[in-house]
ROVEX-302541 format. One record per residue (C-alpha): residue in three letters; x, y, z; residue number from 1. Coordinates in Angstrom, 3 decimals. Layout:
residues N
+--------+----------+----------+----------+-----+
: residu :       px :       py :       pz : num :
+--------+----------+----------+----------+-----+
:    ala :        X :        Y :        Z : NUM :
...
+--------+----------+----------+----------+-----+
This chain:
residues 284
+--------+----------+----------+----------+-----+
: residu :       px :       py :       pz : num :
+--------+----------+----------+----------+-----+
:    unk :  -39.308 :   33.748 :   63.743 :   1 :
:    unk :  -38.296 :   34.077 :   60.121 :   2 :
:    unk :  -41.036 :   32.865 :   57.719 :   3 :
:    unk :  -40.078 :   30.915 :   54.689 :   4 :
:    unk :  -41.549 :   32.032 :   51.372 :   5 :
:    unk :  -44.519 :   29.882 :   50.437 :   6 :
:    unk :  -42.841 :   28.963 :   47.094 :   7 :
:    unk :  -39.369 :   27.489 :   46.615 :   8 :
:    unk :  -37.832 :   27.372 :   43.239 :   9 :
:    unk :  -36.042 :   24.204 :   42.303 :  10 :
:    unk :  -33.085 :   23.762 :   39.835 :  11 :
:    unk :  -35.365 :   22.527 :   37.100 :  12 :
:    unk :  -37.254 :   25.824 :   37.201 :  13 :
:    unk :  -40.486 :   24.378 :   38.534 :  14 :
:    unk :  -42.065 :   25.994 :   41.580 :  15 :
:    unk :  -43.251 :   23.728 :   44.362 :  16 :
:    unk :  -45.558 :   24.702 :   47.212 :  17 :
:    unk :  -43.951 :   24.641 :   50.688 :  18 :
:    unk :  -46.528 :   22.125 :   51.866 :  19 :
:    unk :  -45.053 :   19.557 :   49.557 :  20 :
:    unk :  -41.588 :   20.135 :   50.914 :  21 :
:    unk :  -42.618 :   19.219 :   54.523 :  22 :
:    unk :  -40.964 :   16.057 :   55.679 :  23 :
:    unk :  -38.089 :   16.180 :   53.189 :  24 :
:    unk :  -34.698 :   16.001 :   54.899 :  25 :
:    unk :  -31.888 :   18.240 :   53.739 :  26 :
:    unk :  -30.186 :   15.120 :   52.354 :  27 :
:    unk :  -33.227 :   14.046 :   50.364 :  28 :
:    unk :  -33.684 :   17.607 :   49.023 :  29 :
:    unk :  -30.047 :   17.684 :   47.955 :  30 :
:    unk :  -30.258 :   14.272 :   46.257 :  31 :
:    unk :  -33.449 :   15.329 :   44.327 :  32 :
:    unk :  -31.706 :   18.517 :   43.268 :  33 :
:    unk :  -28.590 :   16.533 :   42.143 :  34 :
:    unk :  -30.824 :   14.223 :   40.068 :  35 :
:    unk :  -32.733 :   16.919 :   38.381 :  36 :
:    unk :  -29.740 :   19.072 :   37.213 :  37 :
:    unk :  -28.177 :   18.516 :   33.821 :  38 :
:    unk :  -25.129 :   16.368 :   33.496 :  39 :
:    unk :  -22.076 :   18.571 :   32.787 :  40 :
:    unk :  -19.979 :   17.025 :   30.077 :  41 :
:    unk :  -16.733 :   18.156 :   28.435 :  42 :
:    unk :  -16.110 :   17.030 :   24.832 :  43 :
:    unk :  -12.406 :   17.216 :   23.867 :  44 :
:    unk :  -12.279 :   16.865 :   20.078 :  45 :
:    unk :  -10.019 :   17.632 :   17.137 :  46 :
:    unk :   -6.865 :   16.524 :   15.514 :  47 :
:    unk :   -6.022 :   14.389 :   12.498 :  48 :
:    unk :   -8.074 :   12.534 :    9.978 :  49 :
:    unk :  -11.679 :   13.081 :   10.848 :  50 :
:    unk :  -14.525 :   15.562 :   10.240 :  51 :
:    unk :  -14.503 :   16.805 :   13.800 :  52 :
:    unk :  -16.113 :   20.157 :   12.789 :  53 :
:    unk :  -19.351 :   18.324 :   12.034 :  54 :
:    unk :  -18.951 :   15.367 :   14.420 :  55 :
:    unk :  -18.763 :   17.584 :   17.518 :  56 :
:    unk :  -22.283 :   18.862 :   16.692 :  57 :
:    unk :  -23.688 :   15.479 :   15.637 :  58 :
:    unk :  -22.499 :   13.889 :   18.843 :  59 :
:    unk :  -23.416 :   16.555 :   21.377 :  60 :
:    unk :  -26.919 :   17.238 :   19.926 :  61 :
:    unk :  -27.523 :   13.502 :   19.424 :  62 :
:    unk :  -26.695 :   12.640 :   23.021 :  63 :
:    unk :  -28.642 :   15.533 :   24.422 :  64 :
:    unk :  -31.665 :   14.393 :   22.485 :  65 :
:    unk :  -31.470 :   11.245 :   24.520 :  66 :
:    unk :  -30.212 :   12.372 :   27.937 :  67 :
:    unk :  -30.114 :   15.591 :   30.033 :  68 :
:    unk :  -26.584 :   16.455 :   29.078 :  69 :
:    unk :  -25.156 :   19.972 :   28.668 :  70 :
:    unk :  -21.876 :   20.364 :   26.941 :  71 :
:    unk :  -18.663 :   22.348 :   26.880 :  72 :
:    unk :  -16.814 :   21.674 :   23.672 :  73 :
:    unk :  -13.015 :   21.956 :   23.455 :  74 :
:    unk :  -12.594 :   21.833 :   19.716 :  75 :
:    unk :   -9.045 :   22.002 :   18.279 :  76 :
:    unk :   -9.143 :   22.742 :   14.553 :  77 :
:    unk :   -5.439 :   21.663 :   14.172 :  78 :
:    unk :   -5.403 :   18.652 :   11.860 :  79 :
:    unk :   -2.086 :   17.155 :   12.859 :  80 :
:    unk :   -1.364 :   14.286 :   15.292 :  81 :
:    unk :    1.110 :   16.219 :   17.293 :  82 :
:    unk :   -0.905 :   19.155 :   18.593 :  83 :
:    unk :   -2.112 :   19.309 :   22.209 :  84 :
:    unk :   -5.673 :   20.490 :   22.594 :  85 :
:    unk :   -5.443 :   23.940 :   24.245 :  86 :
:    unk :   -7.917 :   22.894 :   27.042 :  87 :
:    unk :   -5.178 :   20.669 :   28.437 :  88 :
:    unk :   -2.915 :   23.656 :   29.074 :  89 :
:    unk :   -4.830 :   24.406 :   32.253 :  90 :
:    unk :   -3.904 :   22.437 :   35.388 :  91 :
:    unk :   -7.636 :   22.443 :   36.414 :  92 :
:    unk :   -8.941 :   21.703 :   32.879 :  93 :
:    unk :  -11.485 :   19.174 :   34.138 :  94 :
:    unk :  -12.829 :   21.101 :   37.156 :  95 :
:    unk :  -16.605 :   21.177 :   37.306 :  96 :
:    unk :  -17.359 :   18.403 :   34.900 :  97 :
:    unk :  -19.184 :   15.122 :   35.673 :  98 :
:    unk :  -17.619 :   13.300 :   32.749 :  99 :
:    unk :  -15.093 :   13.895 :   29.929 : 100 :
:    unk :  -15.620 :   12.516 :   26.406 : 101 :
:    unk :  -12.237 :   12.044 :   24.646 : 102 :
:    unk :  -12.697 :   12.177 :   20.866 : 103 :
:    unk :   -9.266 :   13.600 :   19.931 : 104 :
:    unk :   -6.709 :   12.160 :   17.498 : 105 :
:    unk :   -3.174 :   13.001 :   18.925 : 106 :
:    unk :   -1.024 :    9.884 :   18.448 : 107 :
:    unk :    2.209 :   11.868 :   18.378 : 108 :
:    unk :    1.643 :   13.766 :   21.661 : 109 :
:    unk :    4.111 :   11.660 :   23.781 : 110 :
:    unk :    5.164 :   14.088 :   26.506 : 111 :
:    unk :    4.447 :   12.364 :   29.803 : 112 :
:    unk :    4.040 :   15.673 :   31.595 : 113 :
:    unk :    1.105 :   16.416 :   29.333 : 114 :
:    unk :   -0.313 :   12.877 :   29.468 : 115 :
:    unk :   -0.182 :   12.787 :   33.222 : 116 :
:    unk :   -1.926 :   16.182 :   33.372 : 117 :
:    unk :   -4.719 :   14.727 :   31.189 : 118 :
:    unk :   -4.922 :   11.480 :   33.339 : 119 :
:    unk :   -4.656 :   13.144 :   36.768 : 120 :
:    unk :   -8.394 :   13.912 :   37.141 : 121 :
:    unk :   -9.371 :   10.441 :   35.810 : 122 :
:    unk :   -6.938 :    8.907 :   38.349 : 123 :
:    unk :   -8.828 :   10.701 :   41.057 : 124 :
:    unk :  -12.203 :    9.294 :   39.877 : 125 :
:    unk :  -13.466 :   11.493 :   37.043 : 126 :
:    unk :  -15.435 :    9.192 :   34.636 : 127 :
:    unk :  -14.376 :    9.098 :   30.979 : 128 :
:    unk :  -15.700 :    8.143 :   27.581 : 129 :
:    unk :  -13.165 :    7.299 :   24.816 : 130 :
:    unk :  -14.261 :    7.289 :   21.211 : 131 :
:    unk :  -12.562 :    5.946 :   18.046 : 132 :
:    unk :   -9.169 :    7.724 :   17.461 : 133 :
:    unk :   -9.031 :    8.523 :   21.217 : 134 :
:    unk :   -7.791 :    4.971 :   21.392 : 135 :
:    unk :   -4.780 :    5.845 :   19.307 : 136 :
:    unk :   -3.562 :    8.812 :   21.309 : 137 :
:    unk :   -0.680 :    9.656 :   23.605 : 138 :
:    unk :    1.789 :    6.836 :   22.622 : 139 :
:    unk :    4.437 :    7.567 :   25.137 : 140 :
:    unk :    7.863 :    5.816 :   25.420 : 141 :
:    unk :    7.572 :    2.039 :   25.497 : 142 :
:    unk :    4.612 :    1.775 :   23.169 : 143 :
:    unk :    3.639 :   -0.696 :   21.803 : 144 :
:    unk :    5.739 :   -3.293 :   23.736 : 145 :
:    unk :    4.624 :   -2.004 :   27.053 : 146 :
:    unk :    1.148 :   -0.925 :   28.119 : 147 :
:    unk :    1.761 :    2.756 :   28.530 : 148 :
:    unk :   -0.259 :    5.150 :   30.802 : 149 :
:    unk :   -2.942 :    6.205 :   28.321 : 150 :
:    unk :   -3.863 :    2.602 :   27.517 : 151 :
:    unk :   -4.198 :    1.727 :   31.228 : 152 :
:    unk :   -6.900 :    4.344 :   31.144 : 153 :
:    unk :   -8.608 :    3.122 :   27.940 : 154 :
:    unk :   -8.374 :   -0.566 :   28.894 : 155 :
:    unk :   -7.177 :   -1.719 :   25.472 : 156 :
:    unk :   -3.962 :   -1.020 :   23.515 : 157 :
:    unk :   -4.638 :   -0.676 :   19.781 : 158 :
:    unk :   -1.811 :   -0.133 :   17.273 : 159 :
:    unk :   -3.619 :    0.234 :   13.933 : 160 :
:    unk :   -6.545 :   -0.464 :   11.698 : 161 :
:    unk :   -7.462 :   -1.749 :    8.202 : 162 :
:    unk :   -9.316 :   -0.250 :    5.264 : 163 :
:    unk :  -12.751 :    1.303 :    5.550 : 164 :
:    unk :  -15.519 :   -1.160 :    5.102 : 165 :
:    unk :  -18.784 :   -1.929 :    6.942 : 166 :
:    unk :  -18.426 :   -3.572 :   10.360 : 167 :
:    unk :  -20.876 :   -6.053 :   11.745 : 168 :
:    unk :  -21.340 :   -5.274 :   15.368 : 169 :
:    unk :  -22.473 :   -8.056 :   17.709 : 170 :
:    unk :  -23.067 :   -7.532 :   21.423 : 171 :
:    unk :  -21.308 :  -10.280 :   23.399 : 172 :
:    unk :  -22.749 :   -9.123 :   26.837 : 173 :
:    unk :  -26.396 :   -8.421 :   26.257 : 174 :
:    unk :  -27.145 :   -8.163 :   30.054 : 175 :
:    unk :  -24.829 :   -5.278 :   30.690 : 176 :
:    unk :  -26.804 :   -2.087 :   31.628 : 177 :
:    unk :  -25.047 :   -0.390 :   28.666 : 178 :
:    unk :  -26.216 :   -2.896 :   26.019 : 179 :
:    unk :  -29.398 :   -4.164 :   27.449 : 180 :
:    unk :  -32.165 :   -3.703 :   24.763 : 181 :
:    unk :  -29.771 :   -2.719 :   22.071 : 182 :
:    unk :  -29.703 :   -4.621 :   18.790 : 183 :
:    unk :  -26.749 :   -5.773 :   16.682 : 184 :
:    unk :  -26.200 :   -3.667 :   13.555 : 185 :
:    unk :  -23.803 :   -3.164 :   10.658 : 186 :
:    unk :  -22.133 :    0.198 :   10.330 : 187 :
:    unk :  -21.466 :    2.236 :    7.162 : 188 :
:    unk :  -17.774 :    2.183 :    6.082 : 189 :
:    unk :  -15.650 :    2.169 :    9.195 : 190 :
:    unk :  -12.158 :    1.334 :   10.429 : 191 :
:    unk :  -11.871 :   -1.867 :   12.452 : 192 :
:    unk :   -9.123 :   -1.232 :   15.063 : 193 :
:    unk :   -6.930 :   -4.077 :   16.046 : 194 :
:    unk :   -6.482 :   -5.346 :   19.652 : 195 :
:    unk :   -2.822 :   -5.363 :   20.533 : 196 :
:    unk :   -1.863 :   -8.719 :   22.100 : 197 :
:    unk :   -5.368 :   -9.834 :   21.078 : 198 :
:    unk :   -7.178 :   -8.965 :   24.314 : 199 :
:    unk :   -8.350 :   -6.330 :   26.672 : 200 :
:    unk :   -6.531 :   -5.551 :   29.912 : 201 :
:    unk :   -7.623 :   -7.419 :   33.005 : 202 :
:    unk :   -9.423 :   -4.305 :   34.242 : 203 :
:    unk :  -11.663 :   -4.163 :   31.137 : 204 :
:    unk :  -14.860 :   -6.038 :   30.076 : 205 :
:    unk :  -15.952 :   -6.659 :   26.428 : 206 :
:    unk :  -19.466 :   -5.579 :   25.417 : 207 :
:    unk :  -19.360 :   -5.996 :   21.625 : 208 :
:    unk :  -17.203 :   -7.308 :   18.823 : 209 :
:    unk :  -16.898 :   -6.161 :   15.227 : 210 :
:    unk :  -16.394 :   -8.285 :   12.189 : 211 :
:    unk :  -15.039 :   -6.988 :    8.905 : 212 :
:    unk :  -14.415 :   -9.938 :    6.526 : 213 :
:    unk :  -12.162 :  -12.374 :    8.267 : 214 :
:    unk :  -11.022 :   -9.792 :   10.825 : 215 :
:    unk :  -12.738 :   -9.782 :   14.232 : 216 :
:    unk :  -11.972 :   -7.530 :   17.149 : 217 :
:    unk :  -13.492 :   -6.155 :   20.325 : 218 :
:    unk :  -15.068 :   -2.760 :   19.460 : 219 :
:    unk :  -17.012 :   -1.763 :   22.624 : 220 :
:    unk :  -15.976 :   -2.303 :   26.239 : 221 :
:    unk :  -15.857 :   -0.815 :   29.708 : 222 :
:    unk :  -12.830 :   -0.350 :   31.926 : 223 :
:    unk :  -12.262 :    0.202 :   35.633 : 224 :
:    unk :   -9.309 :    2.563 :   35.792 : 225 :
:    unk :   -7.125 :    2.970 :   38.879 : 226 :
:    unk :   -9.522 :    0.648 :   40.757 : 227 :
:    unk :  -12.286 :    3.248 :   40.821 : 228 :
:    unk :  -12.879 :    5.236 :   37.608 : 229 :
:    unk :  -15.479 :    4.077 :   35.160 : 230 :
:    unk :  -14.500 :    4.379 :   31.558 : 231 :
:    unk :  -16.733 :    3.566 :   28.494 : 232 :
:    unk :  -14.871 :    2.933 :   25.247 : 233 :
:    unk :  -15.546 :    2.193 :   21.592 : 234 :
:    unk :  -13.337 :    2.162 :   18.526 : 235 :
:    unk :  -16.275 :    2.947 :   16.294 : 236 :
:    unk :  -16.930 :    6.453 :   14.993 : 237 :
:    unk :  -14.670 :    7.361 :   12.052 : 238 :
:    unk :  -17.196 :    8.622 :    9.618 : 239 :
:    unk :  -20.179 :   11.012 :   10.107 : 240 :
:    unk :  -22.627 :    8.320 :    8.939 : 241 :
:    unk :  -21.654 :    6.156 :   11.853 : 242 :
:    unk :  -21.612 :    8.996 :   14.438 : 243 :
:    unk :  -25.112 :   10.057 :   13.265 : 244 :
:    unk :  -26.512 :    6.521 :   13.360 : 245 :
:    unk :  -29.155 :    6.077 :   16.036 : 246 :
:    unk :  -27.516 :    2.737 :   16.988 : 247 :
:    unk :  -24.257 :    4.576 :   17.709 : 248 :
:    unk :  -25.865 :    7.467 :   19.544 : 249 :
:    unk :  -27.974 :    5.158 :   21.675 : 250 :
:    unk :  -24.871 :    3.100 :   22.601 : 251 :
:    unk :  -22.624 :    6.127 :   23.439 : 252 :
:    unk :  -25.412 :    7.757 :   25.445 : 253 :
:    unk :  -25.923 :    4.726 :   27.548 : 254 :
:    unk :  -22.137 :    4.339 :   27.962 : 255 :
:    unk :  -21.823 :    7.899 :   29.147 : 256 :
:    unk :  -24.560 :    7.510 :   31.653 : 257 :
:    unk :  -23.111 :    4.288 :   32.894 : 258 :
:    unk :  -19.777 :    5.904 :   33.483 : 259 :
:    unk :  -21.331 :    8.362 :   35.944 : 260 :
:    unk :  -23.640 :    5.728 :   37.411 : 261 :
:    unk :  -26.766 :    7.448 :   36.195 : 262 :
:    unk :  -28.020 :    4.923 :   33.634 : 263 :
:    unk :  -31.672 :    4.837 :   34.553 : 264 :
:    unk :  -35.082 :    5.954 :   33.270 : 265 :
:    unk :  -34.797 :    9.242 :   35.229 : 266 :
:    unk :  -31.755 :   10.297 :   33.188 : 267 :
:    unk :  -32.701 :    8.796 :   29.869 : 268 :
:    unk :  -34.731 :   11.899 :   29.001 : 269 :
:    unk :  -33.940 :   14.571 :   26.458 : 270 :
:    unk :  -32.310 :   17.841 :   27.622 : 271 :
:    unk :  -34.937 :   20.619 :   27.818 : 272 :
:    unk :  -32.330 :   22.947 :   26.254 : 273 :
:    unk :  -29.014 :   21.890 :   24.606 : 274 :
:    unk :  -26.415 :   24.245 :   26.038 : 275 :
:    unk :  -23.187 :   24.283 :   23.970 : 276 :
:    unk :  -20.265 :   26.325 :   25.327 : 277 :
:    unk :  -16.797 :   26.594 :   23.828 : 278 :
:    unk :  -13.816 :   25.807 :   26.093 : 279 :
:    unk :  -10.762 :   27.968 :   25.840 : 280 :
:    unk :   -7.137 :   27.618 :   26.723 : 281 :
:    unk :   -5.168 :   30.006 :   29.019 : 282 :
:    unk :   -5.239 :   33.640 :   28.034 : 283 :
:    unk :   -8.268 :   33.327 :   25.817 : 284 :
+--------+----------+----------+----------+-----+
């Protein structure tokens, strides 16, 4: 008979005596291992009009200080609205990730072949987080009169924004797991995005509204895409001061965990080590 070693090393790097493993079914062991491993997140970031070089670090380190998330960053330094992030050139660009955070600004990428390649994994169930200018991306033929494919994913079609001024953020659903315990706040100078047709899609649910003078719009919501994929979205996040604000980082962290159905005390713990990797396109 083969004897098992008296110590078994778990994913978290903690050795456990065999005696404590007795009675655990393979399913229970797998579940415990799955809960202990870091969340694997891909941040797609870059494009026009924002300080993405700094925001990619503010965002990833800020979230990992709040949850056990390890990151791959697909940063595109191109500052136009028409450049496709190189990570999307791969057919299997999303393979191996638990969630994708879309923080790109690519309004003039309109090729449906590219857009469908981006959306394909999300259609199959991969959770998503969409931040700020991610809401103004991929305006394919028919926009803005029709709800085009990208906006079915985001849950809200936005066509523009006003000047930069502080936004008063008020939570309208304080019982949502995402917002529970969070406090209303006022941002630094920010852009208040409009809500095309004045409302969310039927698949989306408002969590917070933002007021800037007489203008008032939904600024945080959730969406159920393709009847199964959880998407957390916020139009906030133009300037570094907002992205670095604890209110913002708490909100986005909770939204990310909600999207993968891991918003609980077990996962609201800092990463022991923040792992930042750089994604690359084909041939790199």
